[in-house]
C-alpha positions as CSV (number, residue, x, y, z in Angstrom):
1,M,11.5,-15.5,-44.8
2,A,14.9,-14.1,-45.1
3,S,16.4,-16.7,-42.7
4,L,14.8,-19.5,-44.7
5,M,16.4,-18.1,-47.9
6,E,19.7,-17.8,-46.2
7,E,19.4,-21.4,-45.0
8,L,18.3,-22.7,-48.4
9,I,21.3,-20.9,-50.0
10,G,23.6,-22.6,-47.5
11,V,22.0,-25.9,-48.1
12,L,22.4,-25.6,-51.8
13,Q,26.1,-24.6,-51.4
14,T,26.7,-27.7,-49.3
15,E,24.9,-29.9,-51.8
16,S,26.8,-28.4,-54.7
17,G,30.1,-29.0,-52.9
18,Q,29.1,-32.7,-52.2
19,Y,28.2,-33.2,-55.8
20,E,31.7,-31.9,-56.8
21,E,33.2,-34.3,-54.4
22,L,31.2,-37.1,-56.0
23,L,32.3,-35.9,-59.4
24,E,36.0,-36.2,-58.3
25,L,35.4,-39.7,-57.0
26,S,33.9,-40.6,-60.3
27,K,37.0,-39.3,-62.1
28,K,39.2,-41.4,-59.8
29,K,37.1,-44.4,-60.5
30,T,37.6,-44.4,-64.4
31,P,41.3,-45.3,-64.5
32,I,40.7,-47.9,-61.7
33,L,38.0,-49.6,-63.8
34,V,40.3,-49.6,-66.9
35,S,43.1,-51.1,-64.8
36,G,40.8,-53.6,-63.0
37,K,41.9,-52.9,-59.6
38,I,39.0,-54.3,-57.6
39,D,40.3,-53.5,-54.1
40,E,40.7,-49.8,-55.0
41,L,37.4,-49.8,-56.7
42,Q,35.7,-51.2,-53.6
43,K,37.3,-48.3,-51.6
44,I,36.1,-45.6,-53.9
45,T,32.6,-47.3,-54.0
46,D,32.5,-47.1,-50.2
47,E,33.4,-43.5,-50.2
48,E,30.8,-42.8,-52.8
49,Q,28.2,-44.5,-50.6
50,I,28.9,-42.3,-47.7
51,L,28.8,-39.2,-49.8
52,V,25.5,-40.2,-51.5
53,D,24.0,-40.9,-48.0
54,N,25.1,-37.3,-47.1
55,I,23.7,-35.9,-50.2
56,N,20.4,-37.5,-49.6
57,S,20.3,-35.9,-46.2
58,V,21.0,-32.5,-47.5
59,D,18.6,-33.1,-50.4
60,K,15.8,-33.8,-47.8
61,K,16.7,-30.5,-46.0
62,R,16.5,-28.7,-49.3
63,V,13.0,-30.1,-50.1
64,E,11.8,-29.2,-46.6
65,L,13.1,-25.6,-46.9
66,L,11.5,-25.2,-50.3
67,S,8.3,-26.4,-48.9
68,D,8.6,-23.9,-46.0
69,I,9.3,-21.1,-48.3
70,G,6.5,-22.1,-50.6
71,N,4.1,-22.0,-47.6
72,V,5.3,-18.6,-46.6
73,L,4.8,-17.3,-50.2
74,N,1.5,-19.0,-50.6
75,E,2.9,-20.9,-53.5
76,D,2.3,-24.6,-54.6
77,T,5.1,-26.4,-52.7
78,E,4.9,-29.5,-55.1
79,G,6.1,-27.7,-58.1
80,L,8.3,-25.2,-56.5
81,T,11.8,-25.3,-57.9
82,I,14.9,-23.2,-57.4
83,Q,14.3,-21.7,-60.8
84,K,10.7,-20.8,-59.9
85,L,11.8,-19.5,-56.5
86,A,14.4,-17.3,-58.2
87,D,11.6,-15.8,-60.2
88,L,9.5,-15.2,-57.2
89,V,12.2,-13.2,-55.4
90,K,12.9,-10.6,-58.1
91,E,12.7,-7.9,-55.4
92,Q,15.7,-9.3,-53.8
93,P,18.3,-9.3,-56.5
94,E,21.3,-10.6,-54.4
95,Q,19.4,-13.7,-53.3
96,Q,18.0,-14.2,-56.8
97,K,21.5,-14.0,-58.2
98,Q,22.7,-16.5,-55.7
99,L,19.9,-18.9,-56.4
100,L,20.4,-18.7,-60.0
101,E,24.2,-19.3,-59.8
102,L,23.8,-22.2,-57.5
103,H,21.1,-23.7,-59.8
104,D,23.3,-23.4,-62.8
105,K,26.3,-24.7,-60.8
106,L,24.3,-27.8,-59.7
107,K,23.0,-28.4,-63.1
108,R,26.5,-28.4,-64.6
109,V,28.0,-30.6,-61.8
110,L,25.0,-33.1,-62.1
111,G,25.4,-33.3,-65.8
112,S,29.2,-34.0,-65.4
113,V,28.5,-36.6,-62.7
114,Q,25.9,-38.3,-65.0
115,A,28.1,-38.4,-68.0
116,L,30.9,-39.9,-66.0
117,N,28.7,-42.4,-64.5
118,E,27.5,-43.4,-67.9
119,Q,31.1,-43.8,-69.0
120,N,32.0,-45.8,-65.9
121,K,28.8,-48.0,-66.3
122,A,30.1,-48.9,-69.9
123,L,33.5,-49.8,-68.4
124,V,32.0,-52.0,-65.8
125,N,29.9,-53.7,-68.4
126,Q,33.0,-54.3,-70.6
127,M,34.7,-55.7,-67.4
128,L,31.8,-58.1,-66.8
129,E,31.8,-59.2,-70.3
130,M,35.6,-59.9,-70.1
131,V,35.1,-61.9,-66.9
132,A,32.3,-63.9,-68.5
133,F,34.5,-64.5,-71.5
134,D,37.3,-65.7,-69.3
135,M,35.0,-67.9,-67.2
136,N,33.6,-69.5,-70.4
137,L,37.1,-70.1,-71.8
138,L,38.2,-71.8,-68.7
139,K,35.1,-73.9,-68.5
140,S,35.4,-74.9,-72.1
141,M,39.1,-75.8,-71.6
142,K,38.1,-78.1,-68.7
143,Q,35.5,-79.8,-70.9
144,A,37.7,-80.0,-74.1
145,P,37.0,-83.2,-76.0
146,E,39.4,-86.0,-76.1
147,T,42.0,-85.6,-78.8
148,A,41.8,-88.0,-81.7
149,N,44.9,-90.1,-81.3
150,Y,44.6,-93.3,-83.3
151,N,46.9,-96.4,-83.4
152,K,47.7,-98.3,-86.5
153,Q,44.4,-100.3,-86.2
154,A,42.5,-96.9,-86.3
155,A,41.4,-97.2,-82.8
156,N,41.3,-94.3,-80.5
157,T,44.0,-94.7,-77.9
158,G,42.8,-92.0,-75.6
159,D,46.4,-90.8,-75.3
160,L,47.0,-87.1,-75.3
161,F,50.3,-87.2,-77.0
162,I,50.5,-87.4,-80.8
163,G,52.1,-90.6,-82.0
164,A,51.6,-92.6,-78.7
165,S,50.4,-96.0,-79.2
166,K,49.7,-99.0,-77.0
């Protein structure tokens, strides 16, 4: 049991560190979105994808460890959370303290990542709206109606220059 707890704490520390890296990437992304630098945005997005893949791997390990610990403690493994586990290990105050600190740290970092992602999502939506507006503007300029240029007989000359006559 002790080795499972130590491994879980290590996994939580790794997961927390990876989420902090993800937070830093999200912070870098914001000014890039504002400036519209698509190449730099692509690089950061690629880095984020690698990090998210790593986080998913570590998260699977965390779930496995919680399940193993739940089995050892004869607890329901489906509903076992870090918070509940910390309550179950009251007799081991050092491990309980580490679990609670890591739980709080993960909660804070995830909240920050979520807030930044919402902000970045809004910026992306604004960028897309601007691109759509520009595309519509260009499209409408190409489809602009013929100008009303009339000669003395009040017939449309089709010329684009004012005052031009046949």
